[in-house]
C-alpha positions as CSV (number, residue, x, y, z in Angstrom):
1,M,10.3,-10.4,2.0
2,R,13.5,-8.2,1.9
3,L,13.0,-4.6,3.0
4,I,15.4,-1.7,3.2
5,M,14.9,0.9,5.8
6,L,16.4,4.3,4.6
7,D,16.6,7.8,5.9
8,T,17.9,11.0,4.3
9,E,19.4,14.2,5.8
10,T,19.6,17.2,3.4
11,T,20.2,21.1,3.3
12,G,16.4,22.2,3.4
13,L,13.3,21.2,2.4
14,S,12.7,21.2,-1.7
15,P,15.6,19.4,-4.2
16,L,13.4,21.5,-7.1
17,K,14.7,24.8,-5.1
18,G,18.6,23.3,-5.0
19,D,18.6,21.5,-1.8
20,R,20.7,18.4,-1.4
21,M,21.3,15.3,0.6
22,V,24.0,15.4,3.0
23,E,23.7,11.8,4.1
24,I,22.0,8.8,3.7
25,G,21.3,5.5,5.6
26,A,19.9,2.4,4.9
27,I,19.5,-1.0,6.7
28,E,18.6,-4.5,5.8
29,V,16.0,-6.4,7.1
30,L,14.8,-10.2,6.0
31,N,12.2,-12.0,7.5
32,R,11.5,-9.4,10.0
33,K,14.9,-9.8,11.4
34,V,17.2,-6.5,11.2
35,L,20.9,-7.6,9.5
36,S,23.9,-6.4,10.5
37,G,27.3,-6.0,9.1
38,D,29.2,-3.9,6.1
39,K,27.0,-5.9,3.4
40,H,23.6,-5.2,5.0
41,V,24.0,-1.4,5.8
42,F,24.3,1.2,3.4
43,H,25.9,4.7,5.0
44,H,27.3,7.6,3.4
45,Y,28.1,11.3,4.0
46,I,27.5,13.1,1.0
47,N,29.0,16.3,-0.4
48,P,26.1,18.4,-1.4
49,E,28.1,20.6,-3.6
50,R,26.7,23.7,-1.6
51,D,26.7,25.0,1.8
52,I,24.7,23.8,4.4
53,P,22.5,26.4,6.3
54,P,23.2,26.8,10.0
55,E,19.3,26.4,11.0
56,V,19.7,22.9,9.4
57,V,23.1,22.0,10.7
58,R,21.5,22.5,14.2
59,I,18.9,19.7,13.4
60,H,21.4,17.1,12.2
61,G,24.7,18.4,13.3
62,I,26.3,18.0,9.8
63,D,28.2,20.9,8.6
64,N,30.3,22.3,5.7
65,K,33.3,20.8,7.4
66,K,31.8,17.5,7.5
67,V,31.4,16.7,4.2
68,K,33.8,18.7,2.6
69,N,36.0,15.7,1.4
70,A,32.8,13.2,1.3
71,P,31.4,12.0,-2.3
72,T,29.0,13.4,-4.0
73,F,25.9,11.3,-4.7
74,K,26.7,10.6,-8.3
75,E,29.9,8.9,-7.0
76,I,27.7,6.1,-4.7
77,A,24.8,6.1,-6.7
78,Q,25.7,2.9,-8.4
79,Q,26.2,1.5,-4.7
80,F,23.0,3.0,-3.4
81,L,21.1,1.5,-6.6
82,D,23.0,-2.1,-5.9
83,F,22.2,-2.0,-2.4
84,I,18.5,-1.4,-3.1
85,E,18.0,-3.5,-6.0
86,G,15.0,-6.3,-5.2
87,A,14.3,-4.7,-1.7
88,T,11.2,-3.4,-1.1
89,L,11.6,0.5,0.6
90,V,10.3,1.1,4.1
91,I,10.5,5.0,4.8
92,H,8.7,7.3,7.4
93,N,7.4,10.3,5.2
94,A,8.5,8.9,1.6
95,S,7.9,11.5,-0.6
96,F,10.5,13.9,1.4
97,D,13.3,11.4,1.2
98,L,12.5,9.8,-2.3
99,G,12.2,13.6,-3.9
100,F,15.8,13.6,-2.8
101,I,17.2,10.6,-4.2
102,M,15.2,10.5,-7.7
103,N,16.0,14.6,-8.3
104,E,19.8,13.4,-7.9
105,L,19.2,10.6,-10.0
106,R,17.5,12.7,-12.6
107,L,19.8,15.3,-12.4
108,H,23.0,13.1,-13.3
109,G,21.2,10.7,-16.0
110,L,21.3,7.9,-14.1
111,P,18.4,4.9,-13.6
112,N,15.5,5.9,-12.3
113,I,13.7,3.9,-9.3
114,Q,10.2,5.1,-10.1
115,N,9.1,1.6,-10.4
116,I,10.5,0.5,-6.8
117,P,7.8,-1.1,-4.4
118,V,7.8,1.3,-1.3
119,I,6.4,1.3,2.4
120,D,5.4,4.6,4.1
121,T,5.3,4.4,7.6
122,L,3.9,7.5,8.5
123,A,0.7,7.2,5.9
124,F,0.4,3.8,7.8
125,A,0.8,5.3,10.9
126,R,-2.0,8.0,10.3
127,K,-4.2,5.5,9.4
128,K,-3.4,3.1,12.7
129,H,-3.1,6.4,15.2
130,P,-5.6,8.8,13.5
131,N,-5.4,12.5,14.6
132,Q,-2.5,11.9,17.1
133,R,1.2,13.0,16.8
134,N,2.9,10.5,14.3
135,N,6.9,11.2,14.1
136,L,9.6,9.2,14.7
137,D,10.2,9.9,18.0
138,V,6.3,9.5,19.3
139,L,6.4,6.2,17.4
140,C,9.7,5.1,19.3
141,D,7.9,5.8,23.0
142,R,4.3,4.5,21.3
143,Y,6.3,1.2,20.8
144,N,8.7,1.1,23.4
145,V,12.1,1.6,20.9
146,E,15.1,3.0,23.1
147,R,15.7,6.6,21.5
148,G,17.7,7.8,24.3
149,H,21.0,8.1,22.6
150,R,19.3,10.0,19.8
151,E,20.3,13.9,20.3
152,L,20.4,15.0,16.4
153,H,18.9,13.7,13.4
154,G,20.9,11.1,11.7
155,A,20.2,9.0,8.3
156,L,21.6,6.0,10.0
157,L,20.4,6.0,13.3
158,D,17.2,7.0,12.2
159,S,16.9,3.7,9.7
160,E,17.8,1.8,12.8
161,L,14.8,3.4,14.8
162,L,12.8,3.3,11.6
163,A,13.2,-0.6,11.8
164,E,12.2,-1.4,15.1
165,V,9.3,0.9,14.9
166,Y,8.5,-1.0,11.6
167,L,8.5,-4.4,13.5
168,G,6.4,-2.8,16.4
169,M,3.6,-1.2,14.2
170,T,3.3,-4.3,12.1
171,G,3.3,-7.1,14.9
172,G,6.9,-7.3,16.1
173,R,9.6,-9.6,14.8
174,Q,8.1,-13.2,14.8
175,F,7.2,-13.7,11.3
176,S,4.1,-14.3,9.8
177,L,2.3,-13.9,6.5
178,G,0.3,-11.0,5.7
179,M,2.1,-8.8,8.6
180,D,3.6,-6.6,6.6
181,I,2.2,-3.3,4.9
182,P,1.5,-3.4,1.4
183,S,3.9,-1.1,-0.7
184,L,3.4,1.4,-3.7
185,P,5.5,2.0,-6.4
186,A,7.9,5.3,-5.5
187,S,6.4,7.0,-8.9
188,S,3.4,7.4,-6.2
189,F,4.8,9.3,-3.7
190,V,7.1,11.6,-6.0
191,Q,6.4,13.7,-9.2
192,L,9.5,14.4,-11.2
193,P,9.4,17.7,-13.2
194,E,9.0,16.6,-16.3
195,Q,5.8,14.7,-15.5
196,S,4.4,17.2,-13.7
197,R,4.9,19.6,-16.8
198,G,3.3,16.7,-19.0
199,R,0.0,16.4,-16.8
200,D,-0.2,20.3,-16.3
201,E,0.2,20.3,-20.7
202,Q,-2.1,17.7,-20.7
203,A,-4.6,19.8,-18.3
204,E,-4.8,22.8,-20.8
205,T,-4.9,21.3,-24.0
206,A,-7.7,18.9,-22.8
207,S,-10.1,22.1,-22.0
208,M,-9.1,23.4,-25.3
209,M,-10.6,19.9,-27.0
210,Q,-13.9,20.4,-25.0
211,R,-14.7,23.6,-26.9
212,K,-17.3,23.0,-29.5
213,P,-15.8,23.4,-33.0
214,L,-15.9,27.0,-34.7
215,T,-18.1,27.7,-38.0
216,I,-15.8,29.6,-40.4
217,E,-17.6,31.0,-43.7
218,D,-15.4,30.5,-46.4
219,H,-15.0,34.4,-46.8
220,E,-13.4,34.5,-43.4
221,H,-11.5,31.6,-43.9
222,Q,-10.1,33.2,-47.6
223,A,-9.1,36.3,-45.2
224,H,-7.2,34.4,-42.9
225,M,-5.1,32.9,-45.5
226,S,-4.4,36.3,-47.2
227,M,-3.1,37.8,-43.7
228,M,-1.2,34.7,-43.1
229,Q,0.5,35.0,-46.7
230,R,0.9,38.9,-45.7
231,I,2.6,38.7,-42.7
232,H,4.9,35.5,-44.3
233,K,6.1,38.1,-46.7
234,E,6.7,41.2,-44.7
235,S,8.4,39.1,-42.3
236,G,10.8,38.2,-45.5
237,G,9.8,34.8,-45.3
238,K,11.0,33.9,-41.3
239,S,7.2,32.6,-40.4
240,I,7.6,29.9,-37.7
241,W,4.3,27.9,-39.9
242,H,6.5,27.8,-42.5
243,H,9.3,26.7,-40.5
244,P,8.2,23.9,-37.9
245,E,11.7,23.3,-36.6
246,L,11.7,26.6,-35.0
247,V,8.3,26.0,-32.9
């Protein structure tokens, strides 16, 4: 099973409020072995095309100067899509990172990854260790993963740590069928704006469709039609029900 451990760093918490990625890191794990070498690692700092707030810089250490000459996500998007093709993504708190990635793909009209399989290690850790803290630092300590070199958050470093944590949570490095965590499609973690709008609209019309049909008398219908004709005439023929293209 080909897995891609993935993490991002961002300018804030919400891509829908204008926050963008500043770093993306991913590492390949094949048959429970963490692979090394350029072709097995994807890592880029990213120019977010906006300022990085000082309070966020204190978390990951990536400031405006560091990404000034970095590529935009659009410039590296195809490399990223090629790297993850055919793999299952493993992400700690998948809805966060996928939200940024899928929003960038949407903004630039690039292929959607909503059907790619994803494993959320945070969700799995919460089931395995209920009522406990399950952030990456805590899981590293719980599964004896060395993290002394982690002073700041970093997408590539966190992907490396996640790989070790994932293997620890699922039985170690020895390959065995049934060890891996079941995956879900990326769309299970992220609701894109247009999808959310569609669901809201369906919910609104559903309640209308459940109403009992009104009983209208002939004289009421005639009065309604007369009023519509009057409005159409007084608007100079500009009523929208005679021009559906304006609706």
